[in-house]
Each structure stands twice: as structure tokens, then as C-alpha cells.
C-alpha positions in Angstrom: -24.0 39.9 -38.2 -21.4 39.7 -40.8 -20.5 36.1 -42.2 -17.1 34.8 -40.8 -18.9 36.1 -36.8 -21.2 34.1 -37.8 -19.6 31.0 -38.3 -16.9 32.0 -35.2 -20.0 32.1 -33.4 -21.1 29.4 -34.7 -18.2 27.5 -34.1 -17.5 28.2 -30.4 -21.3 27.3 -29.9 -20.7 23.8 -31.5 -17.5 23.0 -29.9 -19.0 24.2 -26.4 -21.4 22.0 -26.6 -19.3 18.9 -27.6 -17.0 19.5 -24.5 -20.2 19.4 -22.3 -21.3 16.9 -23.6 -17.8 15.1 -23.5 -18.1 16.5 -19.3 -21.7 15.1 -19.4 -20.6 11.2 -20.8 -17.2 11.0 -18.4 -19.1 12.1 -15.2 -21.4 9.3 -15.9 -18.2 7.0 -16.0 -17.0 7.9 -13.4 -19.7 7.5 -10.3 -20.9 4.2 -12.7 -17.1 2.6 -11.9 -17.2 4.0 -8.8 -20.2 2.6 -7.7 -19.1 -0.9 -9.3 -15.6 -0.3 -6.7 -17.6 0.1 -4.0 -19.3 -3.2 -4.9 -16.4 -4.8 -5.7 -14.5 -3.4 -2.5 -17.1 -5.5 -0.5 -17.5 -8.1 -2.6 -17.7 -11.1 0.3 -16.1 -14.0 -1.6 -14.6 -15.1 -5.5 -16.2 -17.1 -6.4 -20.5 -18.5 -5.3 -21.1 -20.7 -2.9 -20.9 -24.3 -3.6 -24.3 -26.2 -5.0 -26.3 -27.3 -2.5 -24.4 -25.9 0.6 -26.8 -24.3 3.7 -24.1 -23.8 6.4 -23.1 -19.7 7.5 -21.6 -18.2 4.3 -18.3 -15.4 5.1 -19.7 -11.4 5.7 -16.7 -9.3 5.8 -16.3 -6.3 9.0 -15.4 -3.8 6.7 -17.1 -0.8 9.1 -13.9 0.5 9.6 -13.8 3.2 13.4 -14.3 6.7 11.7 -11.9 8.2 14.0 -8.4 6.3 16.5 -10.2 4.5 19.4 -10.4 6.1 22.4 -7.5 5.4 24.2 -9.1 3.6 27.2 -8.3 0.1 25.6 -5.0 -1.7 27.7 -2.7 -4.1 26.5 -1.2 -6.4 28.2 1.5 -7.5 26.6 2.8 -3.9 26.7 3.7 -4.5 30.3 6.1 -7.6 29.4 9.4 -7.4 27.5 9.5 -9.9 24.4 13.3 -9.7 24.9 12.9 -11.2 28.5 9.8 -13.1 28.5 9.5 -13.8 25.3 7.1 -17.2 25.6 4.6 -15.4 28.0 4.2 -11.8 25.9 3.2 -14.5 23.3 0.5 -16.1 25.5 -0.6 -13.3 26.6 -1.4 -11.8 23.0 -2.6 -15.2 21.9 -5.3 -14.9 25.4 -6.4 -11.2 23.4 -6.7 -13.0 19.9 -9.1 -16.2 21.0 -10.7 -13.8 23.4 -14.8 -14.1 22.4 -13.8 -15.0 18.5 -13.7 -19.2 19.7 -17.1 -18.8 21.1 -17.9 -17.2 17.4 -15.6 -18.8 15.5 -13.7 -16.1 14.4 -17.2 -14.7 12.5 -15.8 -12.1 14.3 -18.8 -9.4 13.4 -20.9 -11.7 16.2 -18.0 -10.9 18.0 -19.4 -9.0 21.4 -15.9 -8.5 23.7 -14.5 -6.6 21.3 -14.2 -5.3 17.7 -12.7 -7.7 14.4 -12.0 -6.1 10.5 -11.1 -7.7 7.6 -9.3 -5.8 4.5 -11.5 -5.4 1.9 -11.5 -5.9 -2.0 -9.4 -9.5 -1.4 -12.0 -10.6 -3.9 -11.4 -9.9 -7.0 -7.9 -12.3 -8.1 -8.5 -16.5 -8.6 -6.0 -16.8 -5.0 -9.1 -14.6 -3.5 -11.4 -15.1 -0.6 -13.2 -19.1 -1.1 -17.4 -17.4 0.1 -17.2 -19.6 3.4 -15.4 -18.2 5.6 -13.5 -16.0 3.8 -9.9 -17.2 3.5 -7.2 -16.8 0.4 -4.8 -19.1 -1.1 -1.7 -19.6 0.7 1.3 -21.3 -0.8 1.1 -25.0 -0.9 3.3 -27.2 1.0 5.6 -29.5 -0.3 6.1 -32.9 0.5 7.8 -33.5 4.2 7.6 -29.5 4.8 5.6 -29.4 7.4 6.1 -33.3 9.0 8.6 -36.0 8.1 4.6 -38.7 7.4 4.0 -35.6 5.3 3.8 -37.7 1.3 2.0 -35.1 -0.2 1.5 -31.8 -1.7 -0.9 -30.2 0.6 -3.0 -26.1 -0.1 -3.0 -23.8 2.5 -5.3 -21.2 2.7 -6.0 -18.2 5.4 -8.0 -15.6 6.2 -6.5 -12.3 8.3 -7.9 -9.7 11.4 -7.2 -6.3 12.4 -7.7 -5.2 16.0 -10.1 -1.6 15.5 -6.0 0.6 16.1 -5.3 -1.3 12.6 -8.9 -0.8 11.1 -8.7 2.6 11.8 -5.7 3.4 9.4 -7.3 0.5 6.8 -10.2 2.6 7.3 -8.5 6.1 6.1 -7.2 4.2 3.6 -9.9 2.7 2.3 -11.8 5.9 2.9 -13.8 6.1 -0.4 -13.1 2.7 -2.6 -12.4 3.5 -5.6 -9.0 5.5 -4.7 -7.4 4.5 -2.2 -5.1 6.8 0.2 -1.3 5.5 -0.1 0.9 8.5 2.3 1.5 7.7 6.2 0.6 4.8 6.4 1.7 4.1 9.8 -0.2 1.8 12.2 -0.6 3.6 16.0 0.9 0.8 18.8 -1.5 -1.6 20.2 -2.4 -2.3 16.5 -2.9 -6.0 15.8 -3.1 -8.2 12.8 -3.4 -11.9 13.2 -3.5 -14.6 11.0 -5.1 -17.9 11.1 -3.5 -20.3 8.6 -5.6 -23.9 7.9 -3.7 -26.4 5.8 -6.3 -29.8 4.1 -3.8 -31.9 5.6 -4.9 -34.6 8.2 -3.9 -35.9 11.3 -2.2 -38.9 9.2 -0.2 -36.2 7.2 0.7 -34.8 10.5 0.2 -36.2 13.4 0.5 -32.7 15.6 -3.2 -32.0 14.0 -4.8 -34.4 16.2 -8.1 -33.5 17.4 -7.7 -29.2 15.4 -10.4 -27.2 14.9 -11.5 -27.3 11.4 -13.3 -25.0 9.2 -14.7 -26.4 5.9 -13.6 -24.4 2.6 -14.6 -24.3 -0.9 -11.1 -24.3 -2.1 -9.9 -24.8 -5.3 -9.5 -28.5 -7.1 -6.1 -27.6 -7.5 -3.3 -24.6 -6.4 -2.6 -24.5 -10.7 -5.9 -23.2 -11.1 -6.9 -21.5 -8.3 -9.8 -20.1 -9.4 -10.5 -23.6 -10.3 -12.8 -24.4 -6.4 -15.0 -27.1 -5.7 -17.7 -28.3 -2.5 -16.1 -27.7 0.7 -14.0 -30.1 2.0 -12.1 -30.2 5.6 -9.5 -28.0 6.4 -7.6 -28.5 9.6 -6.2 -24.6 11.7 -1.9 -25.6 11.5 -0.6 -22.6 11.8 -1.7 -18.4 13.7 0.8 -15.7 12.9 0.5 -12.1 14.7 2.5 -8.8 14.0 1.7 -6.6 17.2 2.9 -3.0 16.9 5.1 -2.4 19.5 7.5 1.0 19.8 10.7 -0.7 22.2 11.1 -3.2 18.9 13.9 -2.6 16.8 12.0 -2.0 13.4 7.8 -1.2 15.8 6.8 -4.5 15.4 7.3 -7.4 16.8 6.3 -11.1 15.3 5.0 -14.7 16.4 3.9 -17.6 15.6 2.0 -20.3 17.0 1.7 -23.5 15.5 -1.5 -26.1 17.1 -0.1 -29.4 18.5 -2.3 -32.4 20.2 0.1 -32.2 22.9 -1.0 -29.3 24.3 -3.1 -30.4 27.5 -6.3 -27.7 27.3 -9.9 -29.2 26.4 -10.1 -26.3 24.4 -8.6 -26.7 21.5 -7.9 -23.7 20.0 -5.6 -23.3 23.5 -3.4 -25.8 22.0 -1.5 -23.1 20.5 2.0 -23.8 20.8 4.3 -19.9 20.8 6.8 -21.8 18.7 9.1 -18.1 17.6 9.2 -14.3 18.8 11.2 -11.5 16.3 11.4 -8.2 16.8 14.5 -7.7 13.8 15.7 -9.0 10.9 19.2 -8.8 12.6 21.4 -7.1 9.0 24.3 -8.8 10.3 23.6 -12.3 10.4 25.6 -13.7 7.6 25.6 -17.4 5.5 28.9 -17.0 6.9 28.6 -15.8 10.2 25.7 -18.9 11.0 28.6 -21.0 9.3 30.9 -19.4 11.9 28.5 -19.7 14.6 26.5 -17.0 15.3 22.4 -17.4 15.3 20.0 -14.2 15.8 20.3 -12.0 18.3 16.5 -11.1 17.7 14.9 -13.4 17.3 13.3 -16.2 19.6 13.0 -20.4 19.1 10.7 -22.1 21.3 13.9 -24.6 21.4 11.4 -27.9 21.4 10.7 -27.6 17.8 12.3 -30.8 16.9 10.5 -32.6 19.3 7.7 -31.4 19.1 8.1 -32.1 15.4 7.6 -28.8 14.2 11.3 -28.6 12.7 11.0 -31.6 10.1 13.8 -33.4 9.6 13.6 -32.1 5.2 14.4 -28.3 6.8 17.0 -26.4 8.5 15.6 -23.8 10.7 11.7 -22.6 10.0 13.2 -19.0 8.8 16.2 -18.3 7.0 19.0 -19.2 9.1 17.3 -19.0 12.5 14.9 -16.1 12.1 11.5 -16.4 12.6 9.5 -17.9 11.0 6.2 -20.5 10.3 6.3 -24.5 9.2 4.1 -23.2 6.5 6.3 -20.4 5.4 8.9 -20.2 3.2 12.0 -20.6 4.6 14.7 -18.8 2.8 12.8 -15.7 3.7 11.8 -14.6 7.6 8.2 -13.1 9.4 10.2 -9.1 9.5 12.2 -9.2 6.2 8.7 -10.2 4.3 6.2 -7.7 5.3 9.2 -5.2 5.7 8.4 -5.7 2.1 4.8 -4.1 2.7 5.0 -1.5 -0.3 3.8 0.1 -3.4 3.5 0.5 -6.3 5.4 -2.4 -7.3 5.0 -3.6 -11.3 3.0 -6.4 -11.5 3.1 -6.2 -7.3 5.9 -8.8 -7.6 9.0 -6.0 -7.2 10.4 -6.1 -4.1 10.0 -9.9 -4.5 8.7 -11.8 -0.6 12.1 -14.0 -1.0 15.4 -12.6 -1.7 16.5 -13.7 -5.1 18.7 -17.6 -4.9 21.6 -16.4 -6.6 21.5 -12.6 -5.0 24.8 -11.3 -7.0 26.2 -10.6 -3.6 26.1 -10.2 0.4 25.2 -6.0 0.2 22.2 -7.1 -2.7 20.5 -10.1 -0.2 21.2 -8.5 2.8 18.8 -5.8 1.9 16.0 -8.0 2.2 17.1 -8.0 6.1 17.3 -4.7 7.3 16.4 -3.3 9.8 12.7 -0.3 9.2 11.0 1.5 10.8 7.3 1.3 11.1 6.2 3.4 8.0 9.7 3.1 6.3 9.1 1.8 2.5 10.8 -1.4 1.4 12.9 1.2 -1.3 13.2 5.2 -2.4 10.4 6.1 -4.0 6.6 3.6 -2.9 4.9 4.3 -0.6 5.3 2.1 2.5 2.0 -0.1 3.7 3.9 -0.2 7.3 4.8 -4.1 6.6 1.1 -4.4 6.4 1.5 -7.7 3.8 -3.3 -8.3 3.5 -2.8 -4.0 3.1 -0.4 -4.3 0.0 -2.3 -8.0 -0.9 -5.5 -5.6 -1.0 -4.3 -2.2 -3.0 -3.3 -5.2 -5.4 -5.8 -6.1 -6.6 -7.7 -3.1 -6.7 -5.5 -2.1 -9.5 -5.7 -5.1 -11.2 -10.2 -4.9 -10.9 -9.0 -1.2 -11.9 -7.3 -1.8 -15.1 -9.6 -3.7 -16.4 -13.0 -1.5 -15.1 -11.7 2.1 -15.5 -13.3 4.1 -17.5 -11.1 5.6 -20.8 -10.8 8.9 -20.2 -8.1 10.9 -21.2 -7.5 11.6 -16.9 -7.0 7.7 -16.3 -5.2 7.7 -19.6 -2.3 9.5 -18.0 -2.8 8.3 -14.7 -2.2 4.4 -15.8 0.9 5.6 -17.7 1.9 8.6 -15.0 2.1 4.5 -13.0 3.7 2.7 -15.8 6.8 5.0 -15.6 6.8 4.6 -11.7 7.1 0.2 -12.2 10.5 -0.1 -12.6 12.8 -2.7 -11.5 15.2 -1.8 -8.5 18.1 -4.0 -8.4 19.5 -5.0 -12.2 17.6 -8.2 -13.7 19.9 -10.8 -14.4 19.0 -14.0 -16.4 19.9 -16.0 -12.9 17.6 -14.9 -10.6 14.9 -16.5 -9.0 12.0 -16.0 -11.7 9.7 -15.4 -7.8 7.7 -19.3 -8.1 9.6 -19.3 -4.7 7.2 -16.4 -3.3 
């Protein structure tokens, strides 16, 4: 063999060996990362149980149905017209959600009547799940926001569930915990997303919460430091939200809110949840000017007794923007359907599009982009992937993305992926110094 051929052969063998070693290392790193992703996928809480706590702990139910439900289950609210019988529609949905869950205190893995599931990837960020009931931090309530007697700021924490039809879609998105499938997310009719919201306020702060169901939760000591968790404190049920997939609605979804109220005669505290509002569209033509001229929402039903019950305090002109549907713990600058319509990915730092419209939009056209009647599965902006009105699913993607930034192996492929994601993360509207920083969200 000539010297030149020998040198070429040596270089080839050496290069092949180095390439093989690099591929082996990359494969090993990828497998380790996938195992770590599976652990974080099902992580029960951001913080450990408090010292000395001996009670039950939160266990996420993530054994999602491997195939769509058979269709044997009936959904009684689909026999009702939500436009002409909104209160009856809401009470029917409420009873469905409570059945079997009151008895197990919403430890849904113990519900022998109906299957309910949680959302994965909700324990990585400091606002993530606490260990006793799996609640995550929501927007705190400023003084006077929940009642005229509320003199202090109050933390709000919540936990969400999906029934089997919705859980199948969530399971399809998260079939691989290290690689979510974001294409074609559309929930089937019959899906219900349910969220329970609890406040640290007492009946002295909010009189209508007298004898409200109490949970103990290891929440943040202060909302400014969500990851600094303290000992268990009493949290009272204040609100229950439902998102119902109903093809008859203009947006394919019906959103409803209930509030606990001590005036209700039921002996079962959970059944004192009063229907507050129902929404089946965003009223895209209802502008500030038309509201001042006397127009009101036609795609929202509001309980006419809100003021009398004290649910709508004097500090608030309405629960949702210009009278659209919303709960008392929610920001009245938006509404249920508008907020949920922004559930799309990817978005820069998971803050664009904002769930709350800008404080000072340049014109009504920009503002009303938040109040379009988007169809189920339609993204908020072109080029995004719709999470079909599921802010919970969007939040799980956000926490996964934040975790992946810190843990993804530094392979060439992954560097290219991160670079490409960076190119996609652009603001949909021109930035202006007049726009809000997003703290209202």
C-alpha cells in the first residue's frame, strides 16, 4: 500500500470513529433527556409537602384514554338550548361536573362514577402546583375586587380537570412527554374543561363565602415570590369555571362561571354554586362607543341578580369587558371566550398574544382583535398552532418549553431547533411604548 493511500485510509477510519463516538454520545444524551422529561411530565408539585404535614397529597391523573371514547356516554346539556335556557344549561353542566367528585373531594383518581384527568407539565415554574391539591397560582385579587368589604389583596389558586373526551386530545398532544404534538388540536363535542378557584379570603373579607368548602394548600407566602411556599393555609372555594365543547355555539365552545354563595338553601356546600354567566361568542361588534350608546352583549347571559347577591361589587362596572361573561376573580378588561381564544403556540416568552387586550390600543380595530369569533381549532394569529381555546394546554406547553431550554442536550439538531423557534417568536403587532407591559394578565 502506498503511503498516500495509507494516509487516506487512516483519516477515513479516524473520522468514522470520531463520528460514531459523537453519534453514540448524542444518542445517550437524548435518552437521558427523554427519561428526565417523563419524570417532569408527571411531577406532582413544584414544592415538597410542608414539614409535619400528614394528610393526603395531590396525585395527577395522566393515564389518558388511548382512543376516543366509544360514544356510549350521553351529555344532557346538549338537549338544552343555551340561548333560551342558560341557567338550566349551566346547572346541568354543574351537576355533571360534581357527580362523584364531591364524595372524593376532587381526588379524581378515586371517582368511581366518571373519569376525570389533569394536565401534565404544571409543576416546573414557580407558579406551578402546590403539593396538597395540585393548585396553581392565578391572578391575585386587589382590594374591593371580590366584595365591597374586601380590604386586602388576596391570593387565588386553582386546579383544572378534563373529562374523558377532552383527555383523549390532551393525551394525543402529550403521547411523547419529550415531544408534544401541536398539529390539529381540536376537542370533540362533549368535552368539558372544569376549573375550581379558591381564595385565601375569609368570610369576613367576602361575606358570601360563609361556610364555603375549605381546602388546605401550601401556597406562596406572597404573590411576588410564587416559589417561596409556606405552611398549609385555609383556602375557600369562590368560583367554578366550565368550558363546554358545543358545536351549536358561534365559536364551538360555551363558557360558564359559577360562584359559591351562602344564600343558597342546599345542605351540600358544593351545590351552593350559583350560575353567574354563560357565553357562546365574543360579540365582535360591541365596541366602547356602541356600549355607551346603549348596546349590550347578545352572546352572553348574565345573572340579573349579580348586584343583589354582592358578586358584582361597586368597584366594578361589570364582570367582563362591556358586560361580557367573566368571573369575579377574573380581569374585567377581558372576558372568558376572549382570553381562551388566545391559546396558541408558539409565542415569545409565552406572553404573545396576551390574554388581556392592550391598555391603550392605537385604534378599535387593534382592540377588537381580542374579541373575534374564532372557530374551534382556529389560531389567534396566522402562523401559530391553536390549542383550541385551552389555556391549560397552552400553559403545559409553556412549562415544557421552559424546562426544555434548561435541559435539552446541546446537540447540533437541538441548536437548530432552538434557532428556528427563535425566528418564529415575533410580536404580531407593532410595539409601542404606549402598550401595557402585560402585568394586567
